[in-house]
N, C-alpha and C positions, 0 to 999 in steps of 0.2 A: 530288728536286725531282718536285712532282706535275704531272700533264698539264695543258695548257690550251691554250684555241684561239689561233691566231696569225694578226693579220691585218696586213697591209702596204699599207695604200691610197697610191694616186699623188696625190691632192689632197685639200684639205681637205672638199670637199663628201661625198666618199667615206668620209671618216673619220669626219665628221659622222653620217651615216646608219648606218654600223657601230656607233659607239659608242651610237646611239639604239636601235638593234634587238636588240642582242646582250643577252643575258639573263646574270644573274649579276654578280660581283665583278668589274670591269673596271679594267685599270691601262693608263695610256697612257706609251709609250716614247718618250723624247726621245734624249738622248745615251747614257742607260743607266748612266753612273757610280755612281749609287745604287741604282736599281732591280735591276740584275744581283747587287749584292751582297746585296741584301734577299731576292731569289728563292734565290740559293745557300745563305744562311743560314736559309732558311725562315721569314724574318721575315713573309712575306706569302704568300698561295697564292689567286692570282687563277684566276678561270674563264676569263678572255681578255685579251690582251696586244695593244694597238692601237699599232705602229710605225709613227711619223711622220718617219722617216730619208728617207723615198723623195719627200715633199713638199717639192720644191725652192721652191715658193711661200712657205715659211715662213721661209727663210733669206735675209734682207736687212738693209742698213742703209742708211737713204735719209734725205735731208731733204726735208721737206715744210711749204715756207712758214717759220714761226717754230719748226717741231717736228722732232724727230729720231725715225724710227720703227725698230724693230728687230723683224724676224719671230723668233717664240719659239723657232725651231730653229738660230737663228744663235749659233754656237760662241763661246767665251770665247777663244780664239785670233784669231778673226775681229774681236772686238770690241777686243781690247787692240791690234792691229795696224792697225785703220783710224784712217785720217788723219782724218776727219771726227769720229769720238769723241775723238782727241787733242785737237783744236783747240777743238772745242766742249763736250766733257763730260769733262774730265780726271777728275773722281772717278770714274767708271765704267771708265775706261781703266786708272788705277790699280788698282781694285778687281779687275779680271779678270786683270791680267798678274800677281799675287801668287797667283791661286788654284791649288792643287795643283801638278802637275808638267805639262810640257809636254806629256806624252800625254794627261792627262786633260782639260787646255783643250783640246785638239784634238777631244774627244768631246763634253765637257759643255755644255751649251746653257743660255742665258739664261732661258728658259721653264722649263725643268726645274729650275733653282737656285731660282726664285722659288715652285712650286708644290711644291716638297720642304718648303719652309717650315721649314727648319732654323734652329736658334737662331744657328748660326755663318756662315750663308749670306753668301758674300763680297760679291755684287752687290747683295744687297737693301739693305743700309745705304745703299750710294750712290745707288740708284733712289730711295730715301726723301727723300734729301736733295736729288734733282733732282725732286721731288714727281712722279714717274712714276706714269702710268696703265697698267692692263692692258686687253685687249679679250678677252673671253670669248664664243667663239660655241658655238650649238647649233643644232639644226634648227627651234628655234623663236624664234630671233633672236639679237642682240648685246646682251652688258652691258660696261659700260665704268666701273671700279672704281680707286680709287687701290690702288698695291700694298700699303700697310700695312693696308687695309681689307679685304684677302681673306687675311690671316693670322689664325688662331685656335688657334694653339698648337703646340706641337713635331709636325712634320709632319702639320699640320692646316689646310685651308682651307675656304672657305665656298664653293668652286667646287660646282656642281651636278654630279649624275651624268653628266648628258649633255653637258656643257661642257668645251671644250678653250680653253686660252690660247694666242691666235695671234699678239697682238702687244704689245708694250711701247712706249709712247711718252712723250716729255715735250718741255716747252718748252725753247729753247735758251736757257740764261742769257745776261743782258745782259752787254754790253761792259764794266760796270761791275763784274762779277761774278767771282770766282775761286772753284775747287773743289777740294777733294783728299781723299785717302783715306789712312788708317794702319793697319795690321795688326799686332798681335803674336801669334805663334804658338810652338808649342813648338820648332821647327827651323827652320832658313833654307830650306827647299824641303819641300815635300809636307805644309805644314803645316796644320791645322784652326785657325780663329783663336780664340784663346784671350780676346781682346778687340780689337775694332776701331772705328774712328770714320770717319764721311764727313760731309763739312762743305761748303756753299753760303755765301759771304758777298757780299753786293751793297752797294755804297756809294752814296751820294746823289752824282752828278757833281760832280767837281772838290770833294768835301769828304772827309773822314775819318768821317763820320758814316755809321753802319752803317743802310742802308734796309732790308734783308731778311738773314735767316740762317735756314739749317736745318740741324740738327745731328742725325745719327743715329747710335745705338749699336748695336754686335752682340756676341753671345754675352753678353750680360749679363742677358736675361730669355729667355722662352721663344721669343719672335720679335724683330728688331731693331725697335727703338723710336725715336722722337722725342724728343729732350733738350730739350723746350720750356720748362722752367725755365731751362735754360744759354741758350737763345735768347733769353729775356728780359733776360737780363744784358748783352747787346750792342746790341740792337735799338734804333733811336733814339738811339743816343750815339756820340760819337766814340771811335773805338776806340785803344787804347792798350796797352801792354804790361800796364799794372796791372789794366785791364779783363779781358783775357785771362787773367791769373792769378786774378782773381774768377770768371771763365765756368768754368774748369777745377775750381777748388773744388765747383762747384754740378755740373758733369759726373761729378765722383767722387762726390758724395752721392746722385745718381740710380742711379749704378752701383751703389752698396752698398746701397741701398734694394731694388732688383730681384734682385739675386744673392742676398741673404737670407744666414743664417749657414750657408755652406758653407766646405770646407776652402780653397777657391781664393780666399775673400773678402782675406784681408791682400795676398795678391800682386795680385789685381785692383785693389784700392783704389789702390796704387801706380802700378801699371802704366797704367792708365788716365789718371791725371794725366799720366803722361811722354809717352805718345803725344798726348794731347789739347794739351798745351801745345807739344809739337813741331810738330804740324798747323797749330794756328792761328797761332802765330807765323810759319810758312812762309808762310801765306795772306795774314797781315798785311804780310808785306814785299813779297808779290807785289802786293798789291792798289795799295800805294803807288809801288811801281815802276814799273807800266804807263804 
């Protein structure tokens, strides 16, 4: 492993100044579950690493009027165990509780999972389904973007060289909405998602008509994606099991189109149908039993 400069700032202002003034190839260290492996395998050779672990102001989960705000250094364990997230954003809680092992969840951070831009990032489909935004800070100011708009391919984002992702936020789903996440991996534990789906369905009050729906798929493309064609099957219509089956077929078509001619295609074609039908049926039952 080559030598590099190491910085451990105690607050975000200090971190941004270091990031802006340090010359060369720089990496931000969050939980370190991905970066440490990349360093050991010599996949990256940074000139400097800026460690955010000592910045306590970046670790929080809070309610702010109609929004939930999560600091970028908040761990998967903290999110999975948060009563606020469980009650208001179940899709995110479910995605975080099945990520890796307990040890990994204790270290991995939500911000790191987003900026790592993995095709199989567990939290990202959930955040896309929640229409979440990220706050990007630099010495020059603040930018706010949708989660899906910062993803630019495998392990690529459009964060600027001097920016740090400091917060993720989303509007609390309405009382007429249900959310959920389903993942299929190679093993029962420690699994990287082979395919996953996150969904939010909102009904018009006292009806079975779908007012809004967001469906996001993971591990089928270079980054998690919105399944907008599948959403159009449900929106504005009275949801039924038949409609769900129609939606599942479109989800499968979207997955197949994005996966391309790979060895995993036959498996994923069928598995996405299974987990999508399971999740959408569960949400359908929950929606009408509330």
